NUFI-919381 format. One record per atom (N, C-alpha, C): x, y, z; residue in one letter. Coordinates in steps of 0.2 Angstrom, whole numbers, padded with zeros to 4 digits, always signed. Example, Ala and Ser with C-alpha at 12.3 -4.5 7.8 and 13.67 -1.06 7.14 Angstrom:
// NUFI-919381
+0066-0028+0039a/+0062-0022+0039a/+0066-0016+0039a/+0064-0011+0035s/+0068-0005+0036s/+0064+0000+0039s/
// end
This chain:
// NUFI-919381
+0669+0129+0691x/+0669+0126+0698x/+0664+0120+0697x/+0665+0115+0700x/+0660+0109+0700x/+0655+0110+0706x/+0656+0115+0710x/+0651+0116+0716x/+0652+0123+0718x/+0646+0126+0719x/+0646+0133+0722x/+0641+0133+0728x/+0642+0138+0732x/+0638+0138+0738x/+0635+0145+0739x/+0630+0146+0743x/+0627+0153+0744x/+0622+0152+0749x/+0618+0158+0750x/+0612+0158+0755x/+0606+0159+0750x/+0601+0155+0753x/+0594+0156+0749x/+0592+0164+0750x/+0589+0166+0744x/+0587+0173+0744x/+0593+0178+0742x/+0599+0175+0740x/+0604+0178+0737x/+0606+0177+0730x/+0612+0179+0728x/+0615+0179+0722x/+0620+0174+0722x/+0620+0169+0717x/+0626+0165+0716x/+0628+0165+0709x/+0634+0163+0707x/+0636+0163+0700x/+0642+0158+0699x/+0642+0156+0693x/+0648+0151+0692x/+0649+0152+0684x/+0656+0151+0683x/+0658+0152+0676x/+0659+0145+0672x/+0655+0144+0667x/+0656+0138+0663x/+0661+0140+0657x/+0666+0135+0656x/+0671+0137+0651x/+0671+0131+0646x/+0671+0133+0640x/+0671+0128+0635x/+0677+0130+0630x/+0679+0125+0626x/+0685+0126+0622x/+0684+0122+0615x/+0685+0126+0610x/+0684+0123+0603x/+0691+0123+0600x/+0693+0117+0598x/+0700+0116+0595x/+0701+0120+0589x/+0696+0122+0586x/+0697+0127+0580x/+0697+0134+0582x/+0695+0135+0588x/+0694+0142+0590x/+0687+0145+0588x/+0683+0141+0586x/+0676+0144+0584x/+0672+0147+0590x/+0668+0152+0589x/+0664+0154+0595x/+0659+0149+0598x/+0658+0149+0604x/+0654+0144+0607x/+0648+0147+0610x/+0642+0143+0611x/+0636+0146+0614x/+0635+0141+0620x/+0632+0144+0625x/+0630+0141+0631x/+0623+0141+0632x/+0620+0136+0634x/+0613+0135+0635x/+0611+0131+0641x/+0607+0133+0646x/+0605+0129+0651x/+0600+0123+0649x/+0602+0117+0650x/+0599+0111+0649x/+0594+0110+0654x/+0596+0110+0660x/+0592+0109+0666x/+0594+0113+0672x/+0590+0114+0677x/+0592+0117+0683x/+0590+0125+0683x/+0591+0128+0689x/+0589+0135+0690x/+0594+0140+0687x/+0592+0146+0687x/+0596+0151+0685x/+0596+0152+0677x/+0601+0157+0675x/+0601+0158+0668x/+0609+0159+0666x/+0610+0158+0660x/+0617+0158+0658x/+0618+0163+0652x/+0623+0167+0652x/+0625+0171+0646x/+0627+0167+0641x/+0623+0167+0635x/+0625+0162+0629x/+0631+0163+0626x/+0634+0169+0627x/+0641+0171+0624x/+0647+0170+0629x/+0646+0172+0635x/+0652+0171+0640x/+0651+0165+0644x/+0646+0162+0645x/+0645+0156+0649x/+0644+0157+0656x/+0643+0164+0658x/+0643+0165+0665x/+0636+0164+0668x/+0635+0159+0672x/+0629+0157+0675x/+0627+0161+0681x/+0621+0164+0682x/+0619+0167+0688x/+0612+0165+0690x/+0611+0166+0697x/+0604+0164+0699x/+0603+0169+0705x/+0597+0172+0705x/+0595+0176+0711x/+0590+0172+0714x/+0592+0168+0719x/+0587+0163+0722x/+0582+0167+0727x/+0577+0163+0728x/+0572+0165+0733x/+0573+0162+0740x/+0571+0165+0745x/+0572+0163+0752x/+0570+0156+0753x/+0565+0153+0749x/+0563+0146+0750x/+0567+0141+0746x/+0572+0144+0742x/+0576+0139+0738x/+0582+0137+0742x/+0581+0132+0746x/+0586+0129+0750x/+0588+0122+0748x/+0594+0120+0749x/+0596+0113+0747x/+0601+0113+0742x/+0601+0107+0738x/+0606+0106+0733x/+0602+0106+0726x/+0605+0109+0722x/+0602+0109+0715x/+0608+0107+0710x/+0606+0104+0705x/+0610+0102+0699x/+0609+0107+0693x/+0614+0110+0690x/+0613+0114+0684x/+0617+0110+0679x/+0614+0109+0673x/+0617+0106+0667x/+0617+0111+0661x/+0623+0113+0659x/+0623+0118+0653x/+0626+0114+0647x/+0623+0116+0641x/+0625+0113+0635x/+0630+0118+0632x/+0636+0116+0629x/+0641+0120+0626x/+0641+0118+0619x/+0640+0122+0614x/+0641+0120+0607x/+0643+0126+0603x/+0646+0124+0597x/+0648+0129+0592x/+0642+0133+0590x/+0643+0140+0590x/+0638+0144+0588x/+0635+0143+0581x/+0640+0141+0576x/+0637+0140+0570x/+0635+0133+0569x/+0635+0129+0574x/+0633+0122+0574x/+0626+0121+0575x/+0624+0115+0575x/+0617+0113+0576x/+0614+0113+0583x/+0619+0114+0588x/+0617+0114+0595x/+0617+0108+0599x/+0620+0103+0597x/+0621+0097+0600x/+0628+0096+0602x/+0630+0099+0608x/+0637+0098+0610x/+0637+0095+0617x/+0643+0095+0620x/+0644+0092+0626x/+0641+0096+0632x/+0640+0093+0637x/+0637+0096+0643x/+0641+0096+0649x/+0640+0102+0653x/+0644+0103+0659x/+0639+0103+0665x/+0640+0100+0670x/+0636+0100+0676x/+0640+0102+0682x/+0636+0106+0687x/+0639+0108+0693x/+0633+0108+0698x/+0635+0108+0704x/+0630+0108+0710x/+0630+0115+0713x/+0624+0117+0716x/+0623+0123+0719x/+0620+0121+0726x/+0624+0123+0731x/+0621+0122+0738x/+0619+0128+0741x/+0613+0129+0743x/+0610+0135+0746x/+0608+0134+0753x/+0611+0137+0758x/+0609+0137+0765x/+0603+0141+0766x/+0599+0140+0771x/+0593+0144+0773x/+0596+0151+0775x/+0591+0156+0773x/+0593+0163+0775x/+0588+0165+0781x/+0591+0169+0785x/+0587+0171+0791x/+0583+0176+0790x/+0577+0175+0786x/+0572+0180+0785x/+0565+0176+0784x/+0560+0180+0784x/+0553+0177+0783x/+0550+0180+0777x/+0554+0181+0772x/+0552+0183+0765x/+0549+0177+0762x/+0543+0175+0763x/+0539+0169+0761x/+0537+0170+0754x/+0535+0176+0752x/+0532+0177+0745x/+0537+0180+0740x/+0544+0180+0742x/+0549+0181+0737x/+0549+0188+0734x/+0547+0193+0738x/+0547+0199+0735x/+0553+0203+0737x/+0558+0200+0741x/+0564+0203+0743x/+0563+0207+0750x/+0557+0207+0753x/+0556+0210+0759x/+0552+0206+0764x/+0554+0206+0770x/+0550+0202+0775x/+0545+0207+0778x/+0539+0206+0776x/+0534+0211+0778x/+0527+0208+0780x/+0522+0212+0780x/+0515+0210+0782x/+0512+0205+0777x/+0514+0206+0770x/+0512+0201+0765x/+0515+0194+0766x/+0520+0193+0769x/+0523+0187+0771x/+0519+0184+0776x/+0517+0188+0781x/+0512+0185+0786x/+0506+0183+0783x/+0503+0187+0779x/+0497+0185+0776x/+0497+0178+0772x/+0503+0178+0768x/+0504+0171+0765x/+0505+0165+0769x/+0508+0166+0775x/+0508+0161+0780x/+0501+0159+0783x/+0497+0164+0784x/+0490+0163+0787x/+0486+0160+0782x/+0487+0162+0775x/+0483+0158+0770x/+0485+0151+0770x/+0491+0149+0771x/+0493+0142+0770x/+0491+0138+0776x/+0491+0141+0782x/+0489+0138+0788x/+0481+0137+0788x/+0477+0142+0787x/+0470+0141+0787x/+0467+0138+0781x/+0470+0139+0775x/+0466+0137+0769x/+0470+0132+0765x/+0476+0130+0767x/+0480+0125+0764x/+0483+0127+0757x/+0483+0134+0756x/+0485+0136+0750x/+0493+0137+0750x/+0496+0133+0746x/+0503+0133+0747x/+0506+0139+0742x/+0511+0142+0744x/+0514+0147+0740x/+0517+0144+0733x/+0517+0148+0728x/+0519+0145+0722x/+0527+0145+0722x/+0530+0141+0718x/+0537+0140+0718x/+0540+0147+0716x/+0546+0149+0718x/+0549+0155+0716x/+0551+0155+0709x/+0550+0161+0706x/+0552+0161+0699x/+0559+0160+0697x/
// end
C-alpha cells in the first residue's frame, strides 16, 4: 500500500513487495523513516509511541540478496492519529511517571526524549 493509517501508541504494518525478473531472492532495508522491516519478507512494522502523531514517510530499498545493495526504492506514508491517553514517557501505561514527566517539562523545561 502507498499509505497506511493507525493510532499513535499502536501497531501499524505494511507489506513491501519486490519482484526480480530472474527470480533471485530479494533483501529489504529501511533507507529512512520509522519502524523496521523484515529483510527477507519485506513486512514493515512499527510499534509507535503515543507522542508519534502526524504523517511519516518510510522509504525501503529492495535489492538482490547476492547483489551489492543498490536497488530500487519503495516509499509509502504512515498517518497516525492521536491516541486518547496520557502515556507521555512511552512505557505503554498512563501512570504517575507520566505526570512526573509532565511536571519536569513544565517547571524545568526538560523535554521528553523522542520515542525509540
